Steps between C-alpha positions, in 0.01 A plus 500: 500500500365239260280755323800728434698208360214420261502860376875486437468165323214621279688815406811305393291239318300769317818677393650176362169416330516822298232690692552867586619549861534812716859563609662815639198712412474386137361215298751253358467195279754249366343543156640854474835366376583191288749380768283622787396158623853353482634798694236468773555121529872562547466784753228325700706181534800710607283686752382173661863383541605839640218481754655173616843659542363812670159460669512129584863537612389757760156353586483123457119496520480708181600190299144364505287788363762576232534131410128432468463790253813394307379139485156601373643732234746227396210258450310736265807653333772229482748742340521688833602174668780433249633852547461479879725192503751670270528806727505283814775271370712795395462689830513191720686211329432286810135483391604284200690368710838587352829608654692688229869405476773756445617458141828618356475850361204599722569806714438476875231768474321313222523175698353664812207618287453146364477377862217747556689774689423864429822678403504880503816700420702177525368452856324175574195506728538359851434131558205560735323718245572253220363203700191699595420571133563139393274382787223733384510366145513133609210559740292658224578207269414248776166679552414516127542124440240415766239773441218531249289807436173397674272653234655324199329224302692224688469266199867476408796426722715765667729648230807452723392287794649308791674245275740783409564557871574131550738512204673812639551334837637179346738696278623711794587182690692367200729802502798569724377748764618861518576656839221732621295487179389134504385488864321835468308412184407145601356640821308776316365258243389233749350753741278635220402189305607210723143456624363478144778260392440284808129465413573423135796260534446354849738204561736611221518844655599369843768283339639816342493681837691214664753504218553873560556447872718189479699564184470852364504705819845365607632595156380859543643504853841385370539810280350754742731733692423616854382840374235339277337280763179704536322374189621144564370487858164644396470234231605224743240604758229507233597152374510349851160644597332379179643150526415476869139609450463324161343823383597812311286790620302719261717799415438824686296736284339224287167620359204338675153482344385783732752730325291493182195621690689812617 
């Protein structure tokens, strides 16, 4: 509920502002240690990114309540935003977007980690699980760039707004696609913030969508094997429907104004 989200936001904001906060049955404050605030900034940013890879990965709708809190905290405490991007880029290089290349002298295990895979006891996680986590983080990012905390002062601009989403999309289309990953993440990104980008960029946005269908989609198709067709077909269907209807629907789970009265 909206009221619960406000409580969570206020608690985090109070903690970062140096006020005493109740946690785990005791009172804590960042002023209790000289590096207290730096530590909390770092762990909070990491926590937001982890929620993308875990909660949003399993429940797509969770992107919006987490993102609106993260966006509001970022606005008041810019350091959290810098650290959020650092954690996000390390865990999901595709959010830069960047496809790490295998360099001489890099072990296979190290390279898999650079690509964002979890490697435990020299065993790499399965592709489905990996894609699910990457999707969760991209969806959280796509939600953050379009959302503002509704109780902020609204004077300044969004600390990391839709222009960053437009830049991400343009950079993705300037890179050679990767099988499975590119189709999955473009779909996730456009499903979450396509509606907001469409409203902001209008004609330019539809030109970009046509470019994806006419030029970029065939390039993804060319490198996709028969076993990886699922993500490609889902993306194709989404593209066709949007271009046909000249509309990108509001994402499922988007927070309506009635949410804040709950």
